[in-house]
N, C-alpha and C positions, 0 to 999 in steps of 0.2 A: 595486305593483299585482299582481293575481293572475297576469296573463299576462306580467309582466316576467321576463326571464331572471335566474337566481340569480347570486350572486357567483362560484360555482363555474363556471357556464356562461360568464360573461363572461371570467374570468381563468384558465381551464384552459390551461396552457402548450401551445403548438403546436410541432411539430417545426421546428427551424431547421437550416440548414447553415452551418457556419463555414468560411470560405474562405481564411483566411490560413495560411501555413505558416512555421515558424521559419526565420530566417536564421542564418548561422553565427556563433557566438561560442565557438569551440572552446577547451577547456582540456586540457592534457596529463593523461593518466591512466596511471599505471604499470600494466603488465600483470602480474597475479598469476600465480605459477608454478602450472601445473596440478597437481592433487593426484595422489598416488601411485595407480597403477592395478594394483598388485600384488594378485593374488587372495588373499584371506584364507581360512584353513581353515573349513569349515562347522562350525557349533555342533552339539553333540550334546544340547543341552537339549531337553526335551519341548516347550517354548514354540516351538522352531524348527520343529517339525512343521508348524505353520501356514504356515511360509514355505519349505517344501521345494520345491526346483526341480522343475518339471514341464514337459513339452512342451505348449505352448499349443495349443488347438484353433483352427480357422480362425475369424478375427474376423468378426462380422456386417458386412455391407456396407450403407452408407447409401443410401437411395433418391435422395437429393439429388444433383444434378449437380455440386455443389461438393465432394462427398465426396473426390474425388481430391486436391484442393488442401488440404482441411481434414479429415484422417482422423477419423471419428467416435469412434474408440476412444481418442483422446489426451485427456489432462486439459486441455491448453491447445492451441488450434488453431495451425496454421502461419500466419505473417504473410504477407499478400499481397506479391507481388514489388515493388510500388511503395511499400512501407513499410519503414523500417529494421528490421533483424532484432534489433538490440540497442542499448542506450544508447551503446555504443561507436561504432556507426555514426552515431548521432544527434549525436555530438560534432563531426561534420564538416558537419552541416546544421542546426544549431540557430539560431534567430533570433527576430525580433520577433513578438510576439503581436498578436492582433487588437485594434483599438481599441474603446472602450466607447461606448455611446450618449450623445448629448448633446442639449441644447436644453430648452426649457421652454415651458409654455403658461399664460398668466395671463388670468383673466377679471375683468371689473369690473361694477359695478352702481350704480344710483342710487336716489333716493327722491323722491317727489313729494307735496306736501301741498296740499290745497285751501284755499280762502279764501271768505269771504262768509257762511258758516253761523254761526248762533249758537254761542257758545263751548261751551255744554253739549252741544248736538247734535254739535259737532265732536268732542268728547271721546268721546261714545258711538259715533260713526262710527269713530273711531280704534280703539276697543275691539273693535267688531264686525269690522273688517277685519284688525286686527293679530293678534288672538288666534288665528284659524285659521292665519294665516301662520306665527306663532311655533310653533304645534303641528306644522304640516307641516314647517317647517324643522328643528324639534327632532327629529322622526322621521327626516327625511332625514339630519340630522347624525349620528344614531345609526347609521344604515345605513352612511353614509360612513365613520364612525369604525371600524365593524366591518370594512368592506372595506379600509381603510388599514392597520389593524393586522394583519389576517389575510392580506391579499393585497398587501402593500407592494410587493414586487418587480414583480408584474404591473401594479399601478396605475401605478407609476413608468414602466414600459415603455410602457403605453397613452398616458400623458400626455407622454412624451418627457422625463421627468425622469431625469437620469443617476443610476445607483445608486452609492453610495459603495463603494469597493473597498479602502480603506486606513484604518487607524487613524491618529489623531493622537497625537503625543507619544512618549515613550520607555518606555511600559508602565504596567501597573496595579499594580506592586509584587509580583505573584505570580511567584515564580521557577519556571523550567522549564529542564531540562537538554536541550540539543540536541546530537546527535551528527553530526558531519560526517565522512564517510568519504573515504579516499583515492580520488581520481578523480572525486569529485562535481563536477558542472557546474551551471550556473545553474538549469536546470530541476529538478535534483535538490534543490538548496538551497531553491528556491521551494516545492516539495512538502513538504519536511521542516518548514520554518517554518510553513506553513499548517496542516499536520496536528498540529503541536505547540501550536497556538493562539497562536503568537507574532504572526502577521500575519493580517489579515482575509481575504485572498485570495491565490491563486497569482499572479494577474495583477499585483498590486501589486509583488511582489518581482521577478517575471520582467521586467516592463517597466522597472523601475529598473535591473536588471542589463544589459539591452539598451542603455540610455542611458549606462551606465558599464562598457563592455566590458573595461576593464583590471583590474577587481576580480577577485581570486583568493581561494581559501579554503584554510585550513590544517586538516588533519584533526585530530580530537580532540573532546573534550566541552566545551561552552560553556555558561556560565550566562547566560540571557537572561530576559526577563519576558514575560508574556502581554500581548497587545494592544499591540504596538509598531508604529509605522509601519514601512513597508518600509525606508526610508532608515536609520532608527535601528537596526533589526534587523541590517541588513547592516553598518553601522558597528560594531556590537557584536561582530560576528564578525571584525572586523579588529583589535580591541583585545585584546592579549595579557592584559590585566588580567582579562578575562572568561573566560579559559581555565581550566577546572577541573583542578586537579592533586591535590586531596585526596579526590576521589571518582572511582572508575572505573565507568563505565556501559557495559555490554555489552548490546545489545538482542537480543531473540529473533530467530532466523533469521540472525544474523550468521555469515558464514563465517570459518573459522580465520584465513586471511591478513589479513582486515580486523580481526579481534579483536586480533591481535598488533600491528598498526599502531596501534590505539586505545590499547593498553596503553603502547606506546612514546610516543605523543603525549601521553598523560595524565601519565605519570610522569617523562618526560625521559630514561628509559633508552634508549640507542641501539637502533634497531630490530634491527640485526644481533645484538645481545646477547640480545634477547628471542627472536628466531628461533632462535638457537643453543640457548637453554634449552629451547625447545619441541621441538627435534629430539631431545632426550634422552628419547624416549618411554618407555623401560622404567623410568624413575625415578619415574613418577607413579602407579603402581598401576592401570593401565588393563587392560581385558580383553586376553587374549593375542592376539586377532585384530587389535587396533588397531595401525596403523602410523603414525598421527599423532594429535594431540590433537583432531582434528576431531570435533565432537559432544559432547565431554566437558568443555568449559568452560561452567559454568552461567551463562546470561545474567541479570545482575542489577546492582544498584548496590552497590559495595564502598567502605567508608571506608578511606583510606590514611593512614599517618603519615609517609611519605617515607623510611622506613628499609628497605623491602622490596627484595629482589633480584628479578630477573626470574623466577627459579625459584620464589621464595616466592609471588609473585603467581599464577603459573600453578598451583602446587600448591593454593593457596587456592580457585581457581575449580574445579579438578578435585574437591577434597574436597566442595565445595558440591554439585556434580552428584551425586556418590555419595550424599550425605546425602539429596538430594531423591528419588533413585531408591529408597533404602531406605524413606523415608516413604511412597512410593507403593506399596510392597509388592513391588518388583522384586528378585528374588533375584540373587545375584552372577552366576550362570551365565545369567541372562536379560538382563543389562545390554546386551550387544552388539546383540541383535536389537531390543530395545525402543528403544534410542537410534537405530538405523538407521531404523526405521519412524517414530519421532517426528520425526526431522529432516526427513523428506520431508513429513510432515503440516504441520510448521511452515513450510517453504518454499512449499508449495502453497496453504496456507490464507490467507484474507484477514484482515480485522479482526473478523469476526463469530465470536465464540468458539463459538457453537452449531454452526458448520459443522465444527469440528475433528473431532468424533466422527463426523459423516457422512462426511467425507473418509476417516477411518480405516476406516469400514465399506466404502467403495468399494474401497479397496486390499485389505482382507481378503476381501471377496467375490471379487475377481479371483484372489487367491492360492488360495482354496479351490476355485475352478472351473478352475484351471489356465490362467488368462488372464494375459498379461504386464501388469505395472503400467502401462506406457506413461506414465511421468511425464516431462514435458519438463524439469522442474527437475533431475532426476538426469542427464539427457543433457547439459544445458548445463554442469552442474558438472564432468562428466568431460572436457569440451572445454577447461576452464580459463576459460570465460566465466562469471564468478561474479556478474555484475551483472544477469542476465536469466534468465527461464525460457522464452524463446521459442527455438525450434530450427528448423533447416533439414532438408529431407528426407534429404539425404546423411548428416547427423549422426545422425538417427534410425535409419538403416540400418547404421550402423557398429558391428558386434558387437565390434570390438576395444576399444571404449570400455566397460570393465567396469562403468561407472556407467549404461550405456545400458539402461534397463528396457523399451525397445521391442524390442531385438534379443536381450536376455538375460532369462531367467525369474527370478522371485523378487526378493528385495531386492537393492539394489546392493551393490557390494563394500565399501562403508563409508558412514558418515554423510555428509550433504551440508550440514551447518550445525549451529548450536547451538540445540537445542530447549529450550523453557521448560516450566513445570509443565503448562500446558493441553495442549500437544502430547503430553507423556508420558502424561497421564491419558487422552487420546483413544486413544493406541496401546493402552492396557490395557483401555479400556472403550468400544469402538465403539458407535455408535448402532444401533438395530434398523432395518433397511431393505433393500430388494432392489436398490439402485442399483449400476450398473456404470460410470457416467460422471458427471463433474461438470465444469462450466466456469463461471468468473466472468463475469457479463454487465455488471458495472460495477466496474472496477478501483479506482475512487476510494473507493467505499463497501464493496467486498468482496462485494456481492450475488452469490450463486452459485446456479446451477440444477443440481439433481441429477436424473439420468434413468436409466430402466431400459433403454431401447432406443436403438439408433443413430439412428433417425429423430428421436426426441425430443431427443437430444443435438445433432444437426445444427441443429435449430431454435434451440437456445440458442447454438450457435457463431455462427450468423448474427446473433443479437442482440449478441454481443460485438463482432463486426467492425463492425457499424453504430455501436456506441458508440465504438469507437476512431476511426472516421471522422468523428464528430460535431463534434469541435473539436480545435484544436491542443493544448489542455491535456489532453484525453483521450488524444491520441496519445502524450503524454509517458509515460503509464503502459504503453503497448503496445509498448515497444521492448525 
């Protein structure tokens, strides 16, 4: 009817508060050695003029009362005191997720037929009564079908019908490679499997792991299928037959210590041997400023035949990075600056490729205006906490951390991870725009807000904090 509310009005999601917090299912995580903080000599390449050190002017002050807790000039805000500051802290407080909705509602109906009328009239009466009903029900059915297919989740919630959160069976036959890193805990694995399309939801895996707390995971690359049940996916990660040894997968943004662990786990070469090969930095043809391989192993999938030495594999990854830089038009004397900037873009950016060039513009606008980059990702890297981009006030104030781009001007002393093609391209070709700030407001989707002023940025920061507080699953991303 004309005055009836639309499906959009009926089923527009309303804000909800999730009230459960994780219980502890800790797993041991080795502590990565902090990267070298030895200051490298400055580049003399003209490209480096963009990144020349400069004394920063006074930062704008946000009007918001929350500005002291969440400085408006940082790329990511400070975490409230009652939230864990890193995934490492979460390892001591992880636990059971909230339960799903249940119940159902069923309706019934009947029919009534009259008697005593002549047969012909009865038939006509049936026709007169039934035809309008059929037409009405047909129209209603069409509307209902539209609503069901387009608002399935909202309709189920309204009727109390539980939503499915898990696939059935052992997959659809489509292979996908999943990378498990050293120190990954249950929430990390739940996110990884869901984002890879292996499992239907985060909850399905997480709840299964809470019910089976003795399950542990071995770092490496694993061959799984898409659309697996949580139980079958976790079981596949326990079966060494699914461990990939003929293909090496290094993902974008991986930090060097984790990349070396992945190489060892994939090839069977002892980690100590891989680390020793990586320590021979001068043998790989890196820029003179480089003191480690950080930033210069290109993230990709490599076919292996099992005969390679640790140095062979590392050299192959370095050669691939140099080849990609050459194809992008980066001259030999620009490599160091481009890789440093690209590594920050890679670590700070979410999954939205279009944001890479915008983030590049933010950093380059700041450099050109003499404003410190203020990237939390660089600060965290310098502290040796490589699994997070959240930082504490005292860390951001520590100028002795040469990766600290709050306290030190210009680019950090070295790369902070392994950038891919998109990050390299963004470093070379920033978007046009006046932005000086950015912050993701949904860490699951990577949705990011770019702002010109401190006040606009503070509004976006508040959105992020609200998103982090909205559910235990969201909080997993905010550690």
